[in-house]
VOBA-1610 file (N, C-alpha, C; in pm, whole numbers, padded with zeros to 5 digits, always signed):
BEGIN
Unk+00083-00121+00000Unk+00000+00000+00000Unk+00085+00125+00000Unk+00193+00125+00084Unk+00279+00241+00092Unk+00348+00268-00042Unk+00384+00159-00113Unk+00450+00176-00243Unk+00354+00238-00344Unk+00228+00188-00345Unk+00129+00240-00439Unk+00104+00388-00415Unk+00092+00427-00288Unk+00068+00567-00258Unk+00187+00653-00298Unk+00305+00596-00285Unk+00425+00671-00321Unk+00438+00693-00470Unk+00382+00603-00552Unk+00397+00615-00697Unk+00298+00714-00757Unk+00184+00727-00698Unk+00079+00810-00756Unk+00123+00954-00777Unk+00181+01021-00676Unk+00224+01158-00698Unk+00326+01170-00809Unk+00417+01070-00822Unk+00517+01077-00927Unk+00452+01071-01065Unk+00354+00983-01081Unk+00283+00976-01210Unk+00209+01106-01235Unk+00146+01160-01131Unk+00074+01286-01145Unk+00169+01399-01181Unk+00284+01404-01116Unk+00382+01507-01145Unk+00433+01494-01288Unk+00453+01370-01333Unk+00502+01348-01470Unk+00402+01399-01572Unk+00273+01370-01550Unk+00170+01420-01641Unk+00166+01573-01641Unk+00177+01630-01521Unk+00175+01775-01509Unk+00294+01837-01581Unk+00411+01778-01564Unk+00532+01830-01630Unk+00518+01821-01782Unk+00466+01709-01830Unk+00452+01691-01975Unk+00355+01795-02033Unk+00244+01816-01963Unk+00147+01915-02009Unk+00208+02053-02012Unk+00283+02088-01906Unk+00345+02220-01898Unk+00452+02238-02006Unk+00528+02134-02031Unk+00631+02141-02135Unk+00567+02165-02272Unk+00461+02091-02303Unk+00394+02108-02433Unk+00334+02246-02447Unk+00270+02295-02341Unk+00211+02429-02347Unk+00319+02535-02367Unk+00431+02520-02298Unk+00541+02615-02313Unk+00602+02605-02451Unk+00614+02483-02502Unk+00671+02464-02636Unk+00585+02531-02742Unk+00453+02522-02727Unk+00364+02589-02823Unk+00393+02738-02827Unk+00408+02797-02710Unk+00432+02941-02703Unk+00572+02978-02752Unk+00672+02905-02704Unk+00810+02937-02739Unk+00837+02916-02888Unk+00791+02805-02942Unk+00813+02776-03083Unk+00728+02865-03172Unk+00614+02911-03120Unk+00534+03006-03195Unk+00604+03140-03208Unk+00675+03180-03102Unk+00750+03307-03105Unk+00882+03292-03179Unk+00944+03175-03164Unk+01075+03151-03225Unk+01086+03005-03266Unk+01065+02975-03394Unk+01069+02835-03440Unk+01202+02766-03413Unk+01307+02844-03390Unk+01439+02785-03364Unk+01470+02773-03216Unk+01371+02793-03131Unk+01394+02782-02986Unk+01450+02645-02952Unk+01550+02643-02865Unk+01615+02517-02827Unk+01536+02446-02718Unk+01563+02318-02703Unk+01497+02242-02596Unk+01538+02295-02460Unk+01662+02341-02447Unk+01708+02396-02319Unk+01628+02521-02283Unk+01604+02608-02380Unk+01528+02730-02352Unk+01383+02698-02319Unk+01328+02594-02382Unk+01191+02553-02353Unk+01182+02496-02212Unk+01281+02416-02174Unk+01283+02361-02038Unk+01290+02472-01935Unk+01376+02572-01961Unk+01390+02683-01868Unk+01259+02762-01857Unk+01196+02789-01970Unk+01069+02863-01969Unk+00958+02785-01900Unk+00963+02651-01910Unk+00861+02567-01848Unk+00886+02548-01699Unk+01005+02587-01653Unk+01037+02571-01512Unk+01068+02429-01472Unk+01124+02351-01566Unk+01163+02213-01537Unk+01310+02195-01568Unk+01369+02094-01510Unk+01509+02065-01536Unk+01526+02010-01678Unk+01645+02029-01732Unk+01674+01981-01866Unk+01651+01830-01877Unk+01692+01756-01775Unk+01676+01611-01779Unk+01529+01570-01771Unk+01446+01656-01708Unk+01302+01627-01703Unk+01242+01635-01842Unk+01279+01741-01915Unk+01228+01755-02053Unk+01274+01637-02138Unk+01401+01602-02129Unk+01452+01492-02211Unk+01395+01358-02166Unk+01349+01351-02042Unk+01283+01229-01997Unk+01151+01207-02068Unk+01085+01316-02108Unk+00959+01306-02182Unk+00980+01308-02333Unk+01075+01389-02379Unk+01098+01406-02522Unk+01249+01397-02548Unk+01289+01289-02610Unk+01431+01262-02626Unk+01498+01351-02729Unk+01419+01417-02813Unk+01477+01502-02918Unk+01375+01609-02956Unk+01420+01704-03035Unk+01332+01808-03086Unk+01222+01746-03172Unk+01258+01648-03253Unk+01159+01583-03338Unk+01051+01516-03253Unk+01090+01455-03142Unk+00993+01389-03055Unk+00896+01492-02996Unk+00948+01610-02962Unk+00862+01715-02906Unk+00765+01767-03012Unk+00814+01793-03132Unk+00727+01842-03240Unk+00624+01737-03278Unk+00664+01609-03275Unk+00570+01501-03302Unk+00457+01501-03200Unk+00492+01520-03074Unk+00390+01524-02968Unk+00297+01643-02987Unk+00352+01756-03029Unk+00267+01874-03057Unk+00172+01847-03173Unk+00222+01780-03277Unk+00138+01748-03392Unk+00026+01652-03352Unk+00059+01553-03271Unk-00044+01458-03224Unk-00147+01530-03137Unk-00100+01620-03052Unk-00191+01698-02968Unk-00284+01783-03054Unk-00229+01842-03161Unk-00310+01923-03251Unk-00417+01840-03320Unk-00378+01720-03367Unk-00474+01631-03432Unk-00586+01591-03339Unk-00553+01561-03214Unk-00655+01524-03115Unk-00744+01643-03082Unk-00685+01762-03073Unk-00764+01883-03045Unk-00862+01911-03158Unk-00818+01887-03282Unk-00906+01910-03397Unk-01022+01812-03397Unk-00995+01686-03364Unk-01103+01588-03356Unk-01204+01625-03248Unk-01155+01670-03132Unk-01245+01713-03025Unk-01327+01834-03067Unk-01262+01926-03137Unk-01333+02047-03183Unk-01441+02011-03283Unk-01413+01918-03374Unk-01514+01873-03470Unk-01630+01806-03397Unk-01598+01724-03298Unk-01704+01654-03223Unk-01792+01754-03150Unk-01732+01857-03094Unk-01809+01959-03022Unk-01897+02039-03118Unk-01844+02066-03237Unk-01918+02148-03335Unk-02027+02069-03406Unk-02017+01937-03402Unk-02112+01853-03477Unk-02250+01858-03414Unk-02354+01873-03497Unk-02492+01868-03448Unk-02570+01770-03536Unk-02663+01695-03476Unk-02740+01596-03552Unk-02825+01663-03661Unk-02829+01602-03776Unk-02916+01648-03883Unk-02871+01773-03956Unk-02748+01818-03932Unk-02701+01939-03999Unk-02684+01913-04149Unk-02726+02009-04231Unk-02704+01996-04374Unk-02556+02018-04403Unk-02508+01980-04522Unk-02365+01990-04552Unk-02308+02131-04535Unk-02386+02233-04570Unk-02337+02370-04560Unk-02314+02409-04415Unk-02409+02378-04328Unk-02392+02411-04188Unk-02280+02327-04125Unk-02275+02199-04159Unk-02170+02113-04104Unk-02032+02163-04144Unk-02018+02204-04270Unk-01888+02255-04317Unk-01854+02386-04250Unk-01955+02470-04229Unk-01931+02598-04161Unk-01879+02576-04020Unk-01943+02485-03949Unk-01902+02458-03811Unk-01762+02396-03806Unk-01731+02310-03900Unk-01597+02251-03901Unk-01492+02356-03933Unk-01523+02447-04025Unk-01426+02551-04061Unk-01396+02641-03942Unk-01500+02680-03869Unk-01480+02766-03752Unk-01404+02692-03642Unk-01435+02563-03624Unk-01364+02483-03524Unk-01217+02467-03562Unk-01192+02442-03690Unk-01054+02425-03736Unk-00975+02554-03721Unk-01041+02667-03737Unk-00972+02796-03723Unk-00920+02815-03581Unk-01003+02782-03484Unk-00961+02800-03344Unk-00842+02709-03312Unk-00847+02585-03357Unk-00737+02492-03331Unk-00613+02532-03411Unk-00633+02569-03537Unk-00520+02606-03622Unk-00446+02728-03571Unk-00520+02822-03513Unk-00456+02942-03459Unk-00368+02905-03339Unk-00413+02808-03261Unk-00338+02767-03142Unk-00211+02692-03179Unk-00217+02615-03288Unk-00102+02533-03328Unk-00042+02581-03461Unk-00049+02709-03486Unk-00004+02759-03616Unk+00146+02738-03639Unk+00223+02722-03531Unk+00367+02701-03549Unk+00398+02573-03625Unk+00300+02478-03626Unk+00323+02351-03694Unk+00326+02366-03846Unk+00278+02480-03897Unk+00280+02501-04041Unk+00422+02491-04094Unk+00516+02557-04024Unk+00655+02552-04068Unk+00732+02439-04000Unk+00709+02421-03870Unk+00782+02319-03796Unk+00752+02179-03847Unk+00624+02155-03880Unk+00586+02022-03925Unk+00661+01980-04049Unk+00668+02070-04146Unk+00737+02037-04270Unk+00887+02019-04245Unk+00942+02105-04160Unk+01086+02102-04140Unk+01131+01983-04054Unk+01058+01954-03948Unk+01101+01852-03853Unk+01035+01716-03874Unk+00917+01714-03935Unk+00845+01588-03950Unk+00823+01548-04095Unk+00797+01646-04179Unk+00764+01616-04318Unk+00614+01621-04341Unk+00575+01648-04463Unk+00433+01662-04497Unk+00354+01535-04471Unk+00415+01419-04500Unk+00342+01293-04483Unk+00305+01268-04337Unk+00395+01302-04246Unk+00367+01283-04104Unk+00253+01374-04059Unk+00253+01498-04107Unk+00146+01591-04071Unk+00014+01542-04128Unk+00015+01495-04251Unk-00108+01444-04312Unk-00164+01325-04236Unk-00074+01238-04191Unk-00118+01121-04115Unk-00181+01162-03982Unk-00125+01263-03920Unk-00177+01312-03792Unk-00318+01369-03808Unk-00342+01435-03920Unk-00472+01499-03944Unk-00572+01408-04014Unk-00533+01283-04041Unk-00617+01193-04120Unk-00758+01175-04066Unk-00779+01149-03935Unk-00917+01130-03886Unk-01007+01251-03910Unk-00955+01370-03883Unk-01036+01491-03906Unk-01059+01511-04055Unk-00958+01478-04136Unk-00973+01494-04281Unk-01081+01402-04335Unk-01090+01283-04280Unk-01193+01189-04327Unk-01334+01246-04304Unk-01355+01308-04188Unk-01486+01367-04162Unk-01514+01482-04258Unk-01414+01566-04280Unk-01432+01678-04372Unk-01459+01628-04513Unk-01389+01523-04554Unk-01409+01467-04688Unk-01550+01412-04704Unk-01599+01345-04601Unk-01735+01290-04606Unk-01837+01402-04618Unk-01815+01512-04549Unk-01908+01625-04555Unk-01905+01691-04691Unk-01786+01710-04748Unk-01774+01770-04881Unk-01839+01680-04985Unk-01815+01550-04974Unk-01874+01456-05070Unk-02027+01459-05062Unk-02080+01466-04941Unk-02226+01473-04925Unk-02280+01602-04986Unk-02208+01711-04967Unk-02251+01838-05027Unk-02247+01834-05178Unk-02147+01766-05233Unk-02139+01752-05378Unk-02254+01666-05430Unk-02285+01557-05359Unk-02394+01470-05402Unk-02529+01542-05398Unk-02544+01634-05304Unk-02670+01708-05291Unk-02673+01834-05376Unk-02565+01861-05449Unk-02562+01978-05535Unk-02536+02108-05463Unk-02491+02102-05336Unk-02464+02222-05258Unk-02322+02273-05283Unk-02228+02180-05300Unk-02088+02216-05325Unk-02051+02182-05469Unk-01955+02254-05523Unk-01908+02227-05658Unk-01839+02091-05664Unk-01855+02022-05776Unk-01798+01887-05787Unk-01696+01875-05900Unk-01635+01988-05939Unk-01536+01983-06047Unk-01403+01924-05999Unk-01386+01913-05866Unk-01267+01849-05808Unk-01315+01742-05712Unk-01257+01622-05714Unk-01299+01516-05620Unk-01287+01563-05475Unk-01375+01514-05392Unk-01380+01557-05252Unk-01246+01542-05179Unk-01176+01429-05190Unk-01048+01416-05117Unk-00945+01521-05159Unk-00941+01551-05288Unk-00846+01651-05338Unk-00886+01790-05290Unk-01014+01818-05293Unk-01063+01949-05251Unk-01034+01972-05103Unk-01048+01870-05021Unk-01021+01885-04877Unk-00873+01911-04852Unk-00785+01848-04928Unk-00643+01877-04915Unk-00613+02022-04950Unk-00682+02072-05053Unk-00665+02213-05090Unk-00715+02305-04978Unk-00825+02266-04916Unk-00878+02346-04805Unk-00781+02347-04686Unk-00716+02233-04661Unk-00615+02227-04554Unk-00503+02327-04581Unk-00454+02327-04704Unk-00346+02418-04739Unk-00390+02563-04725Unk-00512+02590-04767Unk-00566+02725-04757Unk-00578+02769-04611Unk-00628+02680-04526Unk-00641+02712-04384Unk-00505+02736-04321Unk-00406+02658-04362Unk-00271+02674-04309Unk-00216+02812-04342Unk-00235+02856-04466Unk-00186+02988-04507Unk-00260+03098-04432Unk-00391+03085-04418Unk-00470+03187-04351Unk-00432+03202-04204Unk-00411+03090-04135Unk-00373+03098-03994Unk-00234+03160-03979Unk-00144+03129-04071Unk-00010+03188-04065Unk-00015+03338-04089Unk-00094+03380-04186Unk-00105+03523-04216Unk-00179+03598-04105Unk-00273+03531-04040Unk-00346+03594-03930Unk-00252+03632-03817Unk-00145+03556-03800Unk-00049+03584-03693Unk+00062+03677-03738Unk+00098+03670-03868Unk+00219+03740-03913Unk+00191+03875-03979Unk+00069+03901-04023Unk+00041+04024-04097Unk-00054+04114-04019Unk-00089+04224-04083Unk-00181+04318-04019Unk-00327+04271-04029Unk-00351+04172-04114Unk-00487+04118-04126Unk-00520+04037-04002Unk-00637+04058-03946Unk-00677+03986-03825Unk-00818+03932-03841Unk-00837+03810-03801Unk-00968+03743-03810Unk-00989+03662-03683Unk-01013+03728-03570Unk-01016+03659-03440Unk-01112+03541-03432Unk-01233+03558-03484Unk-01334+03452-03473Unk-01331+03356-03591Unk-01252+03387-03694Unk-01246+03301-03811Unk-01359+03325-03910Unk-01429+03437-03897Unk-01544+03462-03987Unk-01500+03473-04132Unk-01396+03551-04158Unk-01350+03568-04296Unk-01292+03438-04350Unk-01215+03367-04267Unk-01153+03242-04311Unk-01257+03137-04344Unk-01357+03121-04257Unk-01462+03022-04282Unk-01541+03058-04408Unk-01567+03186-04429Unk-01637+03229-04550Unk-01555+03194-04673Unk-01425+03219-04667Unk-01337+03189-04781Unk-01336+03040-04812Unk-01336+02956-04708Unk-01337+02811-04731Unk-01467+02766-04796Unk-01578+02824-04753Unk-01706+02787-04814Unk-01711+02830-04961Unk-01659+02948-04990Unk-01653+02993-05129Unk-01566+02898-05211Unk-01459+02849-05150Unk-01368+02758-05221Unk-01435+02626-05257Unk-01537+02584-05181Unk-01607+02460-05216Unk-01726+02485-05307Unk-01744+02612-05348Unk-01846+02641-05448Unk-01970+02710-05398Unk-01970+02759-05275Unk-02087+02830-05222Unk-02079+02977-05264Unk-02190+03035-05301Unk-02193+03176-05339Unk-02144+03262-05223Unk-02063+03364-05248Unk-02006+03444-05140Unk-02109+03501-05042Unk-02220+03552-05093Unk-02320+03610-05005Unk-02382+03504-04914Unk-02409+03388-04971Unk-02468+03278-04893Unk-02368+03230-04789Unk-02242+03218-04828Unk-02137+03173-04736Unk-02124+03270-04618Unk-02120+03400-04648Unk-02104+03501-04543Unk-02221+03498-04446Unk-02342+03486-04498Unk-02461+03484-04412Unk-02462+03360-04323Unk-02427+03246-04379Unk-02430+03124-04299Unk-02324+03127-04187Unk-02206+03175-04218Unk-02102+03185-04116Unk-02147+03280-04005Unk-02207+03392-04045Unk-02253+03489-03945Unk-02362+03428-03857Unk-02451+03352-03917Unk-02558+03286-03839Unk-02500+03192-03734Unk-02403+03108-03776Unk-02346+03011-03683Unk-02270+03082-03571Unk-02196+03187-03605Unk-02124+03263-03502Unk-02220+03328-03403Unk-02328+03387-03455Unk-02425+03450-03366Unk-02494+03347-03277Unk-02522+03231-03333Unk-02582+03125-03253Unk-02488+03080-03142Unk-02360+03067-03176Unk-02261+03026-03075Unk-02249+03131-02965Unk-02249+03257-03004Unk-02241+03364-02905Unk-02365+03364-02816Unk-02482+03338-02876Unk-02604+03331-02797Unk-02601+03217-02698Unk-02549+03102-02742Unk-02539+02987-02651Unk-02446+03016-02535Unk-02335+03087-02563Unk-02242+03121-02456Unk-02306+03216-02356Unk-02383+03313-02406Unk-02450+03407-02315Unk-02553+03335-02229Unk-02628+03243-02290Unk-02728+03170-02213Unk-02662+03083-02108Unk-02548+03023-02145Unk-02476+02940-02049Unk-02427+03023-01932Unk-02379+03143-01961Unk-02332+03231-01853Unk-02446+03267-01759Unk-02564+03294-01816Unk-02679+03330-01732Unk-02721+03214-01644Unk-02726+03094-01702Unk-02774+02977-01628Unk-02676+02930-01523Unk-02549+02964-01540Unk-02449+02923-01442Unk-02409+03037-01350Unk-02484+03143-01353Unk-02454+03256-01264Unk-02470+03213-01120Unk-02388+03270-01034Unk-02395+03234-00892Unk-02521+03287-00827Unk-02585+03387-00891Unk-02710+03440-00837Unk-02825+03391-00922Unk-02909+03307-00867Unk-03023+03252-00941Unk-03130+03358-00955Unk-03190+03376-01073Unk-03295+03475-01091Unk-03425+03430-01025Unk-03514+03525-01007Unk-03644+03493-00949Unk-03720+03405-01047Unk-03819+03326-00999Unk-03896+03239-01089Unk-03959+03317-01203Unk-04010+03438-01175Unk-04075+03515-01280Unk-03975+03556-01387Unk-03858+03605-01341Unk-03755+03646-01435Unk-03704+03527-01514Unk-03685+03413-01447Unk-03636+03294-01516Unk-03732+03251-01625Unk-03863+03257-01595Unk-03961+03219-01694Unk-03959+03312-01814Unk-03941+03441-01789Unk-03935+03538-01898Unk-03813+03513-01985Unk-03700+03482-01920Unk-03578+03455-01996Unk-03595+03332-02084Unk-03658+03227-02031Unk-03676+03104-02109Unk-03762+03130-02231Unk-03869+03208-02215Unk-03956+03241-02328Unk-03879+03317-02433Unk-03799+03416-02389Unk-03722+03497-02483Unk-03619+03411-02556Unk-03554+03321-02483Unk-03453+03236-02545Unk-03514+03140-02646Unk-03630+03084-02612Unk-03697+02993-02706Unk-03737+03068-02832Unk-03785+03192-02814Unk-03822+03272-02929Unk-03702+03301-03017Unk-03590+03334-02950Unk-03467+03361-03024Unk-03420+03239-03101Unk-03430+03120-03037Unk-03390+02996-03104Unk-03474+02972-03228Unk-03607+03001-03216Unk-03694+02980-03331Unk-03658+03075-03445Unk-03623+03201-03410Unk-03585+03296-03513Unk-03459+03251-03585Unk-03360+03204-03507Unk-03235+03157-03568Unk-03261+03038-03658Unk-03347+02945-03613Unk-03376+02826-03692Unk-03445+02864-03822Unk-03545+02957-03812Unk-03615+02996-03933Unk-03520+03065-04031Unk-03433+03152-03977Unk-03338+03222-04063Unk-03247+03125-04134Unk-03195+03026-04058Unk-03105+02927-04116Unk-03174+02847-04224Unk-03299+02802-04196Unk-03370+02722-04295Unk-03395+02801-04422Unk-03428+02932-04405Unk-03457+03015-04521Unk-03334+03028-04610Unk-03217+03043-04547Unk-03097+03065-04625Unk-03049+02938-04692Unk-03072+02825-04634Unk-03031+02699-04699Unk-03106+02681-04829Unk-03236+02725-04832Unk-03316+02709-04953Unk-03259+02789-05070Unk-03177+02893-05037Unk-03125+02978-05144Unk-02982+02941-05183Unk-02933+02827-05138Unk-02800+02784-05180Unk-02804+02743-05326Unk-02719+02801-05409Unk-02724+02766-05552Unk-02678+02624-05575Unk-02731+02561-05674Unk-02692+02425-05711Unk-02589+02434-05822Unk-02478+02365-05798Unk-02365+02375-05893Unk-02361+02254-05983
//
């Protein structure tokens, strides 16, 4: 029993150190792609041997970051996924989710190619790419997306486009915090009319913002009075119906390619 209790903190500390090292590496490598492992260890507040105990080389550290990014993208897609979504809405939600993850791991755009190679990065993103490909293919079958390029090829092009946009968002004067412009550009790239793409992205963003506000209200430390709570619920239901009607109306106007 004493041995088991003694091991638990060490395992917990190891997990904590690994998480801290990866978080620090994201920041340090984002600021300076040539940052050394020693400088990352120092910034993370761990000994050099601790870092090397988790990551034996720079390539091992970048590989772990790439795997973490792939897992984060899958989680983001799962969170954004809603039952019964049409291809346009599903693609919009995936584009916005990918933007948030891509901005966090944008250093992998250059590091991945240099330290791992394109094939390794593609393999890491394969599960998320499969979902995106299935959505694009469904949109092509339904006449919502252009079909002049096969779905798998089109998704690879979208990946490259997203990579460039996230890099420019960090390096240039152009800023797209919520990913509205980037998601609109991706929808246009799959054949959606620009006006329709912009409206759909705006709808999804507004819906997400509304959900966040409602969550904040419901989790407030001060519970509203029953009368006020009832009024809020009625207003929120009405708002949901307006959003749903607006979304349905705009889907009907998606051009068929």
